[in-house]
N, C-alpha and C positions, 0 to 999 in steps of 0.2 A: 400120257397124251400132252401134258403141259411141261414147260421147261423147268427143270428142277436141278440142274447139274451142279449148282454151287450154293443153293439155299436149302436149309432143312425146312420142309414145307409141311403144313398140316393138310391132310386129305379132307374131303368133304364129310367123312364118316368117322374120323378118329381124332381124339385129343390126347391120346396116351403118350405122345412124345413130349408133352409138357411135364415139368417136374412136379412131383406130388406135393411139394410144399407150396406150389402155386395153385394146384387144383383143389387141395384139401379145404381151404377156407372159401372157395368159390361159391357164391350164391347167385343163382340165376334170377334176375329181376324181371318181372313182367313188364314189357314195354309195348306200347301201341304204335305201330309204324303205318304211316299213310303214304310213304314215299314210293313204294313199289310192292307188289304182291309177292309173297313167298309161296311156292306151290305146295310145299310139304311142311307140316308142323315140325318135323324132325330137323329140317334145315334151319328153321327159325331158332330152335333150341340150340343147335350147334353154333349158329352165328352168335347168339347171345353169350354162349359159354366162351367162345373164342374172344369176344370183346372183353368179357370179365377177366379172362386169363391175361390178356395183354395189359389191361388196366392194372392188375395186381402185380404183374411182373415187369412193367415198363421201367427202363432206365433212361428214358428220354429226358433231355434238359427241358425245364419249364421256365419260361420267361415271364416275369411279373409284368402285369399291365403297365404300360408306359415306359418300360425299360428298353434299352437299346444295347445289344451286346457289342463289345469292342472287338477289334481284330485279334487282340491278344487272348481274349476270352473265348474265341471260337473253338468249339470242340470238334475233333476229327473222328469220323467213324472208322472202325478198325478194318472193315471189309471192303472199302471203296476201291481198292486197286485190283480186285479180282477180275480176271478177263471174262468178258461177257460174249456169248454167242447167240445170235438170233435163232428162234425156233425154225424148224424146217419150213413151216408156213406160219408167217406172222399174222395173227388175227387180233386186231386191236380196236378199242373204242377211244375216241377223243373225249376227255372230260374237260370242258372249256370253262372259261371264267363265267359264262352264263350258267353252266351247271353248278359252279360254286354258289352263285346267287340263288339258284333254285333249292339246293340241298344243304349247303354247309355254312354259308355266310351268317355270322352272328350267333353261332352255336357254341355252347360251352364244351369243354374237353370231352366229357362223357358222351354228350350228344354227338359230337363230331366223330368219335371212335365208332359208335354204334351205327351211325348213318353210313360212314365210309365202308365199314365191314359189309353192310347190306349192298352197297354199290359193287364191291368186289365179288360178292356171291352172285349177283345178277350177271356180272360180266362173265364169270365162269359158266353159269347156267346157260348162257347163249353161245357156248362153244368157243369163247375167245381165250387168248393166253397173254394178253398185254393190255395195259391201260396207259394212255398218253395224257398226263395231267398238266394243265396250265399252272405254271408256277411264277412266270413273269409275263404279264400281258400288256401293261400300260406304263412301262418304265417304273415298275414297282415289284414287290416280292411277296409271295404267300408263305414266307418263312423269315426268320430273323436274319437280316443281312447287314453287312458293313458297307455295302455299295448302293443299295436301293432302299427306298422307304417302304414301310408296310403297305400292302395293297388295300385301297379303299374298295375297289371293285370286287375282290375275292374274299377278304377276311374282315373288312370294315375296320382296318387298323390292326393294332396289336391285340390278338385274342387272349394273351396270357399263357399260351402254350405254343409248341412248335408243330404246326400242321403237317409239314413235310416229313418229319420223323414218324408221325403216326401213319401217314400214307404209305411210306416205304415199308414199315413193319407189317402193316396189314395186307398190302398187295402181295408181298412175298409170302406171307402166311397162307394165302389162298393160291399159291403157285403161279402168280401173275408176274410178268415183267412190268416194271414201272419206269416210264421215260419222262424226263422233265421237259415240258413244252414251254418254249420261250419265244416271245416276239422280240427278237434281238435289239431292234432299234426303238421299240415302243411306238411304232408308227402304224397308223391305220386311218383309213378314210381321208388320205391326203394331208395328214398333219401328225406331228409328234405329240405323244401323250405325256403329261407330267413334265418333268424337267428334261428338256431336250439335250442338255449338256451331258447327260448320262449315256447318250447314244454314240459313244466313241468306241473304236475297236478295242483299245486298252481296257476300258471299263467293262465292255461286254465279255472279254476274255477273263478278266478278274472275277466277274460275277459267276461265270461258268466254273472256274476253278473252285470258287467258294462252295458251290453246290456239290461238286465232285469230292471235295475235301470233307464235307460234313455229312453227306447222305449217300447210302449205297444204292443210288438210282442205277438203272441198267443202261441208260443212254440219255443223250441230249437231242431234242427235236425242235427244229425251226419251222415256223409256218410260212405263209406266202406274202407277208407284208414287207416288201422291199421298197424303201424310198428311192427316188430318182437320183441316185448317187453315181450311177455308171457301173458297168459290168466289172471293170478292173477293181473297184473298191469292194464290191460284194465278193468277188473271187478271192481277194486277199484275206477277207474275213473268214470265208469258209475254209480255206487252207489252214489258217491258224487254229480255228476251232477244231477241225479234223485232227490236227496233230496234237492239240491239247487233250481232246477226249481220248485219243488212242494212247496217250501217255498214262492214262488211268485205266486202260483196258476196257473202255466202254464203247458204245455204238453212237454214231452221229448220222442224222438224216434230215432231209428237208422235204416239206410238202408244198410244192408250188401250185399255183392255180392251174386248172386243166387246159386253158387256152394257150397254146404254145406262142402265138404271136404276141399276146398280152405280156407274157413273161419276158420275152426279148425286149419289148418296148420299155419295160420297167427296169431293165438291167439285170434281170435274173438269168444268168448265162447258162441255161440248162443244157445247151449243146456241148459246152466245155465240160460241165459236170458229168455228162453221160458218155463222153468220149475219152476221158482221162480218169485214172485213179488218183486218189489223194484229196478229193473234195468232199465226198459223202460216202457213207457205207450203204446207203439206200436212198432212193427217191420215191416220193409218194404223190403223184399228180392227183389233184382233186377232180375226178371225172363225174361231175354232178349233173349228168344228163341221162335220159332214158334212151331206149332204142326205138321209141315211137315219137321222134322229134318232128317238128314242123306242123303246119296246119292240117295236113292230111295224115300225120302220124306215121309216115313211111320212111323217115330218115333214121338210120341206125347210128345216131351220133355217138353214143357211148362206145360202141365197137369201132367206129371210124377213128375217134380220137385215141383210143387205146392202141390201135395199130400205128398211128403216127408217133406216139410216145415210144413204143417198142422199137421203131425204126431208128430213132435218135440214139438208142442205147448201144452204141458200137463197142463200148468198153465192158459190157456185161455187168453193169452195176445192178445189184438187186433192186427190183421195182415192186413196190406195193401200190395199191390203187385206193384212193379216197372215195368212199361210197356215201351217197346223200340220203341217209335215213330221215333227215329233216324235211325232205321233199315228198315223202310218202303221203299220198292222199291229196296232194296239192292239185288244185284245178288250174291248169295253165293253158292258154290259147296257143302256145308255141311248143310245149313239151307234154304231149297228151298221155304219155305212158304212166305218169305218176297217179293219174286218176282212173285210167282204164285197166291197169293190171295190178296184181297183188304179188307178183313174183319178180319184181324188178331187181331187188338186191340179190336174191339167190341166183337168178339167171346171169347177173353181172359177175358174181363170184365164179360161176362155171366158165364164163367167157374169159376172165382174167387168168384162170388156171390153164385153160386151153392155150392161151397166148404165152404161157411160160412165166407169168408173174409169180413172185414168191410170197404174196400175202395181200392184205387189205386193212384199211382202217375205216371205221364207221363214224360219221359225224351226225349227231353227237350223242352223249349218253342219255340225256332226257328224251331225245327223239326215239332212241332205240327202245326205251322201256315204256313209251307212251301207248295207250290203247290203239291209237291210229296205226301204229306200226306192228301190232301184234301178229297179224297174218304174215306180213313180210318176214318178221323175225322167226316165225315158225319154219318158214322155208329156209332161212339161213341156218337154223339149228339142224335141219334135216341134211343139208349139204355138208354140214360139219360132223355128221354122224351122231348127233345128240338126240 
């Protein structure tokens, strides 16, 4: 069911592919998790066993607190040039910098490994096959970088180990694709974050090459924060990123905001990206509305905007749809569906499939696993055959 064409993956019920010299000394330590419920005790045991196996067998570089690796000292992963193909239906969850703050920020290496293993298990349990992990959100990095400083938002500075090595190992062990999510300009809420001098095309490309050289991520993912630099500037960046990522055999995509007019005003030239090849491998508009929009709840805004996006796609670029788990249960005077219905997400998945889309992404992880979203996610699992 999940993409495994170039990774040796561990199934949810077997650890026998691990070498016996790793498993023999393994001791399962009793841990108490409050981050999310495991439905079966066997899954908890398997998760902990996998964490222990990775801990004992890891060959990841560990960076001492306060150290900064030089460009000469950067280690390259052996499998980074393997060609990646997207699953037949891409089903992903965004793990944002806010999710880092909720689950991972300030954790030691053992805690980090255990928690992220549980994150991956929950992602699989919900019928998904990919996780989109924020690695550069504020002109910073959640990994040791020669181009960007350690992230305060995600890692609280240098944690003394390499989080992205752990994340790629763990996600792949669970049969998940993992895509490195970047805010390329470090721009949000009308301003550049951190050091604005880092937001040049050359530096952005160098930072992407660094990720692809060091980590076997499956793709590079841009979000919707485009500063007002003009369409020509953004288009040139996307072309160069597309060519760079393809040179490594990986996937590149962008998730623009769902309002088409707002994208055009910001210089996000979605019309060009969707009428020509060579800019993106996929596009994922964030359609964060229900089909009970308006004060009377009678405007099918999700379906309406989905149709408009599909009409733009004259080049047949694969289209995924961003779904708003974070709005589930919201009481809104203008978008009544989130409080009136408990099948918004599942019905939207059915609609996007009927429209010919190739997948979806759920925003965000903490919302997906929250009690408020439990009934909605039960519907998602059902439409995913779980």
